C-alpha positions as CSV (number, residue, x, y, z in Angstrom):
1,M,-0.9,66.1,29.2
2,E,-1.4,66.3,32.0
3,R,-1.3,63.8,34.5
4,G,-4.6,62.5,35.7
5,T,-6.4,63.3,32.8
6,N,-6.0,59.9,30.6
7,A,-8.5,57.2,31.6
8,S,-6.6,54.4,29.9
9,E,-3.5,54.7,32.6
10,Q,-5.7,54.1,35.6
11,H,-5.0,50.3,35.6
12,V,-4.7,48.4,38.7
13,R,-2.3,45.5,38.6
14,H,-3.1,44.1,42.2
15,F,-5.8,44.3,44.4
16,R,-6.5,43.9,47.6
17,Q,-9.3,44.5,49.6
18,I,-10.0,43.4,53.5
19,L,-13.5,43.5,55.1
20,L,-13.9,44.0,58.9
21,W,-16.9,43.0,59.7
22,P,-17.8,43.5,64.0
23,L,-20.7,41.4,64.8
24,Q,-22.1,41.3,68.6
25,L,-22.2,37.8,70.3
26,M,-25.0,37.6,72.6
27,P,-24.3,36.3,76.0
28,L,-24.2,32.6,77.0
29,A,-26.6,30.9,79.3
30,E,-26.0,31.4,82.5
31,R,-26.1,27.3,82.6
32,A,-23.5,27.2,79.2
33,P,-21.7,24.4,78.9
34,F,-18.8,26.4,78.0
35,A,-17.5,29.7,79.4
36,S,-16.8,31.5,75.8
37,H,-18.3,31.8,72.3
38,S,-15.1,30.7,70.9
39,Q,-15.2,27.0,72.8
40,M,-18.5,26.8,71.5
41,L,-17.2,27.1,67.9
42,E,-14.2,25.2,68.4
43,Q,-16.4,21.5,68.7
44,Q,-15.5,20.7,65.2
45,T,-18.8,19.1,63.9
46,A,-19.8,18.0,60.7
47,D,-21.6,21.2,59.6
48,N,-19.0,23.8,61.1
49,P,-16.1,24.5,58.9
50,W,-14.3,27.0,61.3
51,R,-10.8,25.7,62.8
52,E,-8.8,27.6,65.2
53,L,-5.9,29.0,63.2
54,A,-2.6,28.0,64.8
55,D,-0.5,31.2,63.3
56,E,3.0,31.9,62.9
57,F,3.8,33.3,66.4
58,S,2.7,29.2,67.6
59,G,4.4,27.2,65.2
60,A,8.5,26.3,65.6
61,P,10.7,29.0,66.5
62,G,12.3,27.7,63.3
63,H,9.7,28.7,61.3
64,F,9.6,32.3,62.5
65,H,11.0,34.9,59.4
66,E,11.5,38.1,59.2
67,R,8.5,39.2,58.1
68,H,7.3,38.2,61.3
69,Y,9.5,39.6,63.6
70,S,8.8,43.1,61.4
71,E,5.2,42.7,62.5
72,F,6.3,41.9,66.1
73,V,8.3,45.5,66.2
74,T,5.7,47.0,65.1
75,F,4.0,47.6,67.9
76,L,4.6,48.7,71.8
77,P,5.5,45.8,74.5
78,Y,1.6,46.3,76.2
79,V,0.2,46.1,72.1
80,Q,2.2,42.8,71.9
81,R,1.5,40.6,74.1
82,F,-2.1,41.8,74.0
83,L,-1.6,40.4,69.5
84,Y,0.7,37.5,70.4
85,G,0.3,36.7,74.2
86,E,3.9,36.0,76.4
87,I,5.0,32.6,77.2
88,G,8.3,31.4,78.5
89,G,10.5,33.6,81.2
90,H,11.0,32.5,84.8
91,D,8.7,34.5,86.3
92,T,5.4,33.1,86.0
93,V,3.2,36.0,88.4
94,A,4.2,38.6,85.9
95,R,3.8,36.5,83.1
96,Y,0.8,38.0,80.8
97,G,0.0,34.0,78.9
98,E,-1.7,33.1,76.0
99,S,-2.6,35.9,73.8
100,P,-6.8,37.1,74.4
101,I,-7.5,36.7,70.9
102,R,-8.5,33.6,68.9
103,V,-9.0,33.2,65.4
104,F,-10.7,30.7,63.3
105,R,-10.5,30.5,60.0
106,R,-12.6,28.4,57.2
107,H,-11.0,26.9,53.6
108,D,-13.8,25.8,51.6
109,V,-14.8,29.3,49.9
110,A,-12.1,29.6,46.7
111,K,-13.7,32.2,45.0
112,A,-15.9,35.6,45.4
113,R,-17.8,36.0,42.1
114,M,-19.1,39.5,41.8
115,T,-22.0,40.7,39.2
116,F,-22.4,44.1,38.4
117,K,-25.2,46.7,37.5
118,E,-23.7,48.0,34.8
119,S,-22.2,44.9,33.4
120,G,-23.6,41.6,33.2
121,E,-19.7,39.5,32.8
122,P,-19.2,38.9,36.1
123,I,-15.6,38.8,37.8
124,D,-13.9,36.2,40.1
125,F,-12.0,37.4,43.3
126,E,-9.6,35.2,44.7
127,I,-10.4,34.4,48.5
128,V,-7.0,34.6,50.4
129,R,-8.6,34.4,53.6
130,L,-11.5,33.7,55.7
131,D,-11.1,34.7,59.5
132,L,-13.3,35.0,62.7
133,Y,-11.9,37.0,65.2
134,F,-13.1,36.2,69.1
135,F,-11.6,38.4,71.5
136,Y,-11.5,37.0,75.6
137,D,-13.9,38.4,78.1
138,I,-15.9,40.4,75.2
139,D,-18.8,39.4,73.3
140,V,-17.5,40.7,70.1
141,V,-17.0,38.9,66.6
142,I,-14.9,39.8,63.8
143,L,-15.5,38.7,60.2
144,V,-12.4,39.2,58.5
145,V,-12.7,38.5,54.3
146,E,-9.6,39.1,52.2
147,I,-10.3,39.3,48.5
148,A,-7.6,39.6,45.7
149,A,-7.7,40.3,41.6
150,D,-5.4,41.1,39.3
151,D,-5.3,43.5,35.6
152,L,-8.8,45.7,36.7
153,D,-10.0,49.0,35.8
154,L,-9.8,51.7,38.3
155,R,-13.7,51.4,37.8
156,Q,-14.1,48.0,38.6
157,V,-12.4,48.3,42.1
158,Q,-14.1,51.6,42.7
159,E,-17.6,49.5,42.9
160,T,-16.1,46.6,44.3
161,L,-14.9,48.8,47.3
162,Y,-19.0,50.4,46.6
163,R,-21.1,47.4,46.5
164,F,-19.3,44.1,48.1
165,G,-19.4,45.1,51.4
166,R,-22.8,45.6,52.2
167,S,-24.5,42.8,54.6
168,Y,-28.0,44.1,53.5
169,P,-29.9,46.8,51.1
170,P,-30.7,50.1,52.3
171,Y,-33.2,50.3,49.7
172,W,-34.5,49.1,46.1
173,D,-34.0,50.3,42.1
174,D,-37.1,50.3,40.2
175,D,-35.4,46.8,38.7
176,G,-36.1,45.0,42.1
177,S,-32.4,45.3,42.5
178,G,-30.9,46.2,45.9
179,G,-29.8,49.5,45.8
180,H,-25.9,50.2,46.2
181,C,-25.4,46.3,46.3
182,L,-24.2,43.8,44.1
183,K,-26.4,42.8,40.9
184,R,-25.5,38.9,42.5
185,A,-22.7,38.1,44.5
186,E,-21.4,34.3,44.4
187,W,-19.2,32.2,47.1
188,L,-17.7,28.9,45.0
189,G,-15.8,26.1,46.1
190,P,-12.6,25.3,45.2
191,D,-14.3,22.6,42.5
192,G,-16.1,25.8,40.8
193,R,-19.3,24.6,42.7
194,V,-21.3,27.5,43.5
195,L,-21.8,27.4,47.7
196,A,-24.6,30.0,48.4
197,V,-26.0,33.3,46.4
198,S,-26.7,36.3,47.3
199,D,-30.7,37.6,47.3
200,Y,-30.4,41.3,47.6
201,E,-33.7,41.7,45.3
202,K,-36.1,39.7,47.9
203,R,-37.3,42.9,49.2
204,D,-40.6,40.9,51.2
205,K,-37.4,38.9,53.1
206,Y,-36.1,42.2,54.4
207,L,-39.7,44.3,55.1
208,S,-41.3,41.5,56.5
209,F,-38.4,40.5,59.1
210,V,-38.4,44.2,60.0
211,G,-41.3,45.1,60.6
212,R,-41.6,41.2,63.0
213,F,-38.1,42.0,64.8
214,R,-37.2,45.5,64.4
215,S,-34.1,44.6,63.3
216,P,-32.2,44.5,60.0
217,C,-32.2,40.9,57.8
218,L,-28.8,39.4,56.4
219,S,-28.1,39.1,52.9
220,A,-28.2,34.6,52.7
221,H,-24.4,34.8,51.0
222,W,-22.8,36.3,54.0
223,E,-25.9,34.4,56.8
224,F,-24.2,31.5,55.2
225,L,-20.1,32.2,55.2
226,L,-21.1,32.8,58.9
227,R,-22.2,29.1,60.1
228,P,-23.1,28.0,62.5
229,L,-22.9,31.1,63.9
230,V,-26.9,31.9,63.5
231,L,-28.9,35.8,63.4
232,H,-30.0,36.4,66.9
233,H,-33.6,36.7,65.3
234,S,-33.0,34.0,63.3
235,A,-35.1,30.2,63.4
236,E,-32.4,28.3,63.0
237,D,-30.4,26.5,65.6
238,G,-26.9,27.5,66.5
239,P,-24.4,27.4,69.3
240,V,-23.6,31.0,69.0
241,R,-25.9,33.9,67.7
242,Y,-25.2,37.5,66.5
243,R,-26.9,40.5,65.2
244,Q,-25.4,43.7,63.8
245,I,-23.5,46.2,66.1
246,E,-22.6,49.2,63.7
247,Y,-23.7,50.1,60.0
248,H,-24.5,48.0,57.2
249,R,-21.6,48.9,55.3
250,M,-18.3,47.1,56.8
251,P,-14.6,48.9,57.3
252,L,-12.2,47.9,54.8
253,L,-8.5,48.1,53.6
254,S,-7.9,48.1,50.2
255,Y,-4.2,48.2,48.6
256,L,-3.8,49.0,44.6
257,A,-0.6,48.3,42.7
258,M,-1.1,50.7,39.5
259,D,0.5,51.2,36.3
260,D,0.9,54.8,36.9
261,P,-0.1,55.7,40.2
262,H,0.2,59.7,38.4
263,S,-3.1,59.1,36.7
264,L,-5.0,59.7,39.6
265,S,-6.9,62.8,40.0
266,R,-7.6,63.9,43.8
267,G,-11.6,63.5,42.7
268,D,-9.9,59.4,42.3
269,F,-8.4,59.6,45.9
270,A,-11.5,61.5,47.2
271,R,-13.7,58.4,45.8
272,L,-11.2,55.5,47.0
273,V,-10.7,56.7,51.0
274,L,-14.6,57.8,51.2
275,V,-15.7,54.6,49.4
276,T,-18.5,56.6,47.1
277,G,-18.0,54.2,44.3
278,A,-17.3,55.4,40.8
279,G,-18.1,58.5,38.8
280,K,-17.3,60.6,36.3
281,R,-14.0,60.2,35.0
282,G,-12.5,64.1,37.2
283,S,-14.8,64.5,39.0
284,L,-15.2,65.1,42.4
285,P,-17.8,63.1,44.6
286,Y,-18.6,65.6,46.5
287,S,-18.9,69.7,47.0
288,D,-15.3,71.8,46.8
289,Q,-16.8,72.8,50.7
290,H,-17.5,69.4,51.7
291,L,-13.8,68.4,50.3
292,D,-12.1,71.8,51.8
293,G,-8.7,70.1,54.0
294,F,-9.4,67.1,52.3
295,E,-5.2,66.3,52.0
296,A,-4.9,67.1,55.3
297,R,-7.8,65.6,56.9
298,Y,-7.5,62.3,54.9
299,C,-4.2,62.0,53.7
300,F,-1.0,60.1,55.2
301,D,1.3,61.7,52.1
302,R,5.0,61.7,54.2
303,F,6.0,58.9,51.2
304,W,4.1,60.3,48.2
305,H,5.9,62.4,46.1
306,P,2.5,63.2,42.9
307,Q,5.9,65.9,40.9
308,A,8.3,63.3,41.0
309,E,9.4,60.2,38.1
310,E,8.5,57.5,41.3
311,P,5.7,58.6,43.3
312,G,6.2,56.6,45.8
313,T,2.8,55.5,48.1
314,R,-0.2,57.5,49.1
315,L,-2.1,56.4,52.7
316,L,-5.6,57.1,53.4
317,S,-7.9,57.2,55.9
318,C,-11.5,57.6,56.7
319,G,-11.9,55.5,59.7
320,H,-14.4,53.2,57.7
321,A,-12.1,52.5,54.7
322,F,-8.0,52.6,54.7
323,V,-6.5,52.8,51.0
324,M,-2.8,52.2,50.1
325,V,-2.0,53.0,46.6
326,G,1.5,53.1,44.9
327,S,3.5,52.2,41.9
328,A,3.4,48.1,40.8
329,H,6.5,48.3,39.6
330,D,8.0,49.2,42.3
331,P,9.2,45.9,44.2
332,Y,9.7,47.4,47.2
333,F,5.3,48.5,47.0
334,S,4.7,45.1,45.5
335,G,6.8,43.0,47.8
336,L,4.6,40.0,49.6
337,E,7.5,39.1,51.8
338,K,9.4,42.1,52.8
339,G,7.5,44.8,51.1
340,L,4.8,46.8,51.5
341,L,1.9,44.5,50.2
342,G,3.0,42.1,53.0
343,Q,3.2,45.0,55.7
344,F,-0.8,46.1,54.1
345,R,-2.0,42.4,54.7
346,H,-0.4,42.3,58.1
347,Q,1.1,45.4,60.7
348,F,-1.8,47.9,58.3
349,F,-4.6,45.0,59.1
350,L,-3.7,45.1,63.0
351,L,-3.8,49.3,62.8
352,A,-7.6,48.6,61.6
353,L,-8.6,46.2,63.6
354,I,-7.6,47.2,66.8
355,P,-9.6,50.8,66.7
356,H,-12.4,48.9,65.0
357,F,-12.4,46.5,68.0
358,H,-12.6,49.5,70.4
359,K,-15.3,50.6,69.2
360,A,-17.1,47.4,68.4
361,A,-16.4,46.5,72.0
362,L,-17.6,50.3,73.5
363,L,-20.9,50.1,71.2
364,M,-21.4,46.5,72.6
365,L,-21.3,47.4,76.3
366,S,-23.5,50.4,75.7
367,D,-25.9,48.1,74.0
368,R,-26.1,45.8,77.2
369,L,-26.3,49.0,79.1
370,V,-29.5,50.5,77.5
371,T,-30.8,46.8,77.8
372,A,-30.7,46.4,81.3
373,L,-32.0,49.9,81.8
374,N,-34.9,48.8,79.7
375,R,-35.5,45.7,81.7
376,L,-35.5,47.9,85.2
377,D,-39.0,47.9,86.9
378,I,-38.2,49.8,90.3
379,G,-41.6,48.5,92.1
380,N,-40.5,44.9,90.7
381,A,-37.7,43.5,93.6
382,E,-36.7,40.8,91.4
383,S,-36.2,43.3,88.5
384,V,-33.9,45.8,91.0
385,K,-32.0,42.5,91.6
386,Q,-31.3,41.9,88.2
387,F,-30.7,45.2,87.5
388,K,-27.9,45.6,90.3
389,R,-26.5,42.7,88.8
390,A,-26.6,43.3,85.5
391,I,-25.0,46.8,85.8
392,R,-22.2,45.5,88.0
393,Q,-20.7,42.4,85.5
394,I,-21.0,45.4,82.8
395,L,-18.9,47.5,84.9
396,E,-16.6,44.6,85.9
397,V,-16.1,44.2,82.3
398,F,-15.6,47.9,81.1
399,L,-13.1,47.5,84.4
400,R,-11.2,44.7,82.6
401,F,-11.5,45.9,79.0
402,S,-9.7,49.4,80.1
403,H,-6.7,47.4,81.3
404,R,-6.3,45.3,78.7
405,Y,-7.8,46.1,75.5
406,W,-7.6,50.1,75.5
407,F,-4.6,51.6,74.0
408,H,-4.1,55.5,73.3
409,E,-0.9,54.7,71.4
410,I,0.3,51.2,69.8
411,S,3.7,52.3,68.3
412,D,6.2,54.3,68.4
413,Q,6.9,54.4,64.8
414,A,5.8,57.7,62.9
415,Q,3.5,55.7,60.2
416,A,1.7,53.8,62.2
417,R,1.6,56.1,65.6
418,A,-0.1,58.5,62.7
419,L,-2.6,56.3,61.1
420,F,-3.8,54.8,64.6
421,A,-4.0,58.1,65.7
422,M,-6.2,59.2,62.1
423,T,-7.8,56.1,62.4
424,R,-9.5,56.4,65.9
425,D,-9.8,60.5,65.6
426,H,-12.6,59.3,62.6
427,L,-14.2,56.8,64.3
428,G,-13.9,59.0,67.3
429,T,-13.5,56.0,69.6
430,E,-12.3,59.0,72.4
431,A,-15.6,60.5,72.6
432,L,-17.2,57.4,73.0
433,Y,-15.2,55.8,75.2
434,S,-15.5,58.7,78.3
435,E,-19.3,58.8,77.1
436,L,-19.6,55.5,78.3
437,R,-17.2,55.6,81.0
438,E,-19.4,58.5,82.1
439,E,-22.7,56.6,81.8
440,I,-21.3,53.3,83.9
441,Q,-20.1,55.9,86.2
442,D,-23.6,57.4,86.5
443,M,-25.1,53.9,87.0
444,S,-22.5,52.7,89.5
445,Q,-23.0,55.9,91.5
446,Y,-26.8,55.0,91.4
447,L,-26.3,51.8,92.6
448,D,-23.5,53.2,95.5
449,S,-26.9,55.5,96.2
450,D,-29.5,53.0,96.6
451,S,-27.7,51.0,98.6
452,L,-26.6,54.0,101.2
453,R,-30.6,54.6,101.4
454,R,-31.3,50.9,101.9
455,Q,-29.0,50.7,104.7
456,A,-30.1,54.4,106.2
457,N,-33.7,52.8,106.3
458,T,-32.6,49.9,107.7
459,V,-30.3,51.7,110.5
460,V,-33.3,54.2,111.0
461,R,-35.8,50.8,111.7
462,L,-33.8,49.6,113.8
463,T,-33.7,52.9,116.0
464,V,-37.2,52.7,116.3
465,V,-36.9,49.0,117.1
466,T,-34.2,49.7,119.8
467,T,-35.6,53.0,121.2
468,A,-38.8,50.7,121.9
469,G,-36.6,48.0,123.3
470,L,-35.3,50.4,125.7
471,I,-38.4,51.8,126.9
472,A,-39.0,47.9,127.9
473,T,-35.6,47.3,129.3
474,I,-35.5,50.5,131.4
475,S,-38.8,49.6,132.7
476,T,-38.2,46.1,133.8
477,G,-34.7,46.6,135.1
478,F,-36.2,49.2,137.3
479,L,-38.0,46.6,139.1
480,G,-35.1,45.2,139.6
481,I,-36.8,41.4,140.6
482,N,-38.5,38.8,139.3
483,L,-41.8,39.0,138.6
484,I,-42.7,35.5,138.2
485,A,-40.2,33.7,140.5
486,A,-39.5,30.1,138.9
487,A,-35.9,29.4,139.0
488,D,-37.1,26.3,141.0
489,D,-40.0,25.1,138.8
490,P,-39.8,22.2,136.9
491,L,-38.0,22.6,133.3
492,P,-41.5,21.8,131.0
493,D,-43.1,25.3,133.1
494,R,-40.1,27.2,132.5
495,I,-40.4,26.4,128.9
496,L,-44.2,27.1,129.1
497,F,-42.7,30.9,130.8
498,F,-40.4,31.4,128.3
499,L,-42.6,30.7,125.0
500,L,-45.3,33.4,127.3
501,V,-42.9,35.6,126.9
502,L,-41.2,35.0,123.4
503,I,-44.1,35.1,121.6
504,P,-45.4,38.5,122.7
505,S,-42.1,39.9,122.5
506,A,-41.5,38.7,118.9
507,L,-44.9,39.9,118.2
508,V,-44.6,43.3,119.5
509,T,-41.3,43.5,117.8
510,G,-42.5,42.3,114.9
511,Y,-44.8,45.2,115.2
512,A,-42.3,47.5,115.7
513,V,-40.4,47.3,112.4
514,V,-43.6,47.3,110.4
515,K,-44.5,50.3,112.1
516,S,-40.8,51.6,112.1
517,K,-41.1,53.9,109.1
518,R,-44.3,56.4,110.4
519,L,-42.7,56.1,114.0
520,S,-39.5,57.0,112.7
521,D,-41.6,60.2,111.9
522,F,-43.1,60.1,115.0
523,L,-39.3,60.2,117.0
524,E,-38.3,62.7,114.5
525,A,-41.7,65.2,115.3
526,L,-41.4,64.6,119.1
527,S,-37.7,66.1,119.3
528,D,-39.3,68.8,116.8
529,E,-39.3,71.8,119.0
530,R,-41.0,74.1,116.6
531,L,-44.3,71.7,116.8
532,S,-47.1,71.8,119.1
533,P,-47.9,68.6,121.3
534,R,-51.3,68.5,119.5
535,E,-49.6,68.5,116.5
536,K,-46.9,65.7,118.1
537,L,-50.0,63.7,119.1
538,S,-51.4,63.9,115.6
539,T,-48.2,62.1,114.1
540,L,-48.5,59.7,117.0
541,A,-52.2,59.1,115.5
542,S,-51.2,59.0,112.3
543,V,-49.0,55.6,112.9
544,W,-51.8,53.9,112.6
545,R,-54.2,55.8,110.6
546,R,-54.6,53.1,107.0
547,K,-52.6,54.9,104.4
548,K,-55.6,55.9,101.3
549,R,-54.9,53.5,98.2
550,P,-55.3,55.7,94.9
551,S,-58.6,53.4,94.1
552,D,-60.1,55.1,97.6
553,A,-59.5,58.6,96.2
554,G,-61.6,58.4,93.5
C-alpha cells in the first residue's frame, strides 16, 4: 500500500496545542497607584485567580534540573538575560538584574470541552497551563493556553487547530452558529463544573458592539479567561484594560505524536501548518500553484526521513503556526523530561514567543503613534504640547525596546536559529521594525525642526527688539548727560521718576514684541537693495495695517 493513503493509520496518540494570544494593554492613568500593569494584577483580591509564577529558575539551586539547563543553554547570552535575568556576581553595575518578563498563572480551569459542528459528541482536553506574560515597559500581554489530549483522529486534530483559537466569529452560518468557530466551547473546573461557555451564536451582540465602538467584541469564554482584565470598551470595571492587536485567529504551536507519521500526505502537512481545517482525504487545501515550493518555505526537514523505516521528526512553520510531527513509538520524541515533547513545551515555545512578542510590541507602538497623530490639532497649543510629549514617550519606549528586546539571532544551535529565522520571515517583523523606526525618525525630525523654527522665530523677535533698543541706547548715550538730575532728590521722587521711565519702556518693548514679526519683515525689506524707497515705506506702513480675517473677505 502506498504511504500517505491509509486513513485508518492517521491516529494521533498524543496531541498538544499551545495558543499565544498577544493583546494590547491600554496605558495606565498618570496618577495610577502602580507603575505597571503587572503590579496592578498581582493584588490578590478574591476575584483575581491569577498568581505570579515563581519558575524553576527562581527556586533553590538544588531543584534546578537537566531540562532547565538544556533550555537555558539553547539561547545566546543576551537572550538568556532577557528570558531569565541575571543575579549574583560581584559587579553590581554590570549585572543585568531580574528578567523583564513576569508570568502569572491560574489553576481554577482544568479542562476545555469542545463541541464540533460535524459531531455532537464533545471532546475534553486537559488544560496544562494558563499563563499571562507581561513585559516590562511594553504595554503588551500574551495569553498562553496549553491543552493536551490522547487518542485522537487526525481530522479531529485539524479541526481543533482550526476552530479553537478564535476570539470572535468572522461571520455566521445559515444555522446561526459562528463561522469557522466551534459549535460550543466550555471551560470546566477541577470538579467538572462549567465555568464559562462560548457565545459565538449571539450575532446581535457582535454586530451591536462593532456598530457602537468600531471595535470587535470577544466571545464570553475568552473574556472570562482574562478576567479581571477587561476589554477596553467593556462597561465592566477592571484593574487592567486590553484590546485586540492582531487577527482574531490566535497564533499556535502543535505537537502530534502519530502512530504512523508515514500516513501523512503532502496535503495533510499543508493543512496542519497552514491551519486550514480538515478536508477530503488526500486533497490539497489550496491549488498546486499556491503550494509550489511548500517544502522550502514551510518545512524544516533536517531530521525528517520519509523513506526510512523510522521517519524521524518533521518541523513546520508558517509564522502563524508551528507544528512538530513524529512517531509516538520513538521514546526520544515522546520524552517529557529530556525528549522532544519537553523541548516543544519550553525551547520551541520560547522560539515562537519571542518573534510574536516582537510583532505585538511593534504593532502596539505603531498604534500609539497613529493615536498621537489623530489627536494632534495644529491650531491648539495644548494639543501640540501633548503631541510632543506623546511622541517623545514613544521614542523612549522604542529605544528601550530596541536595546532590551530586539534580537536578530537568539541561538547558535542550527535548528533553533533556522526556526527563529523562518518564523521572523513569515511574520515580517524585520520589515515592520524598519518601517516603524522610519516613522518615529520622521516624527523626531518634525519635533526637531519645529523646535528650530520656534527658536528662529524667537531670535527674530529678539533681534527686532534689540534693534529698537539699540536706537534708544545710542540716542541717550549720545547726549552723555542726565536729562533729569534727580540723584539728590528724596527717595519717593526717584522711585516716581523710575516708574515714569519703566512703564513706557516696558509698553514700548512689549509693543515691539507684538509687532516683531511685521517689523522683521520691514527690516528685511529695508536691507533689500532691489526694493524702491516707496516699497520699503509701504512695508513699514503694513506694520500697523489691520490683518484681514477670513470673514472680512466675504
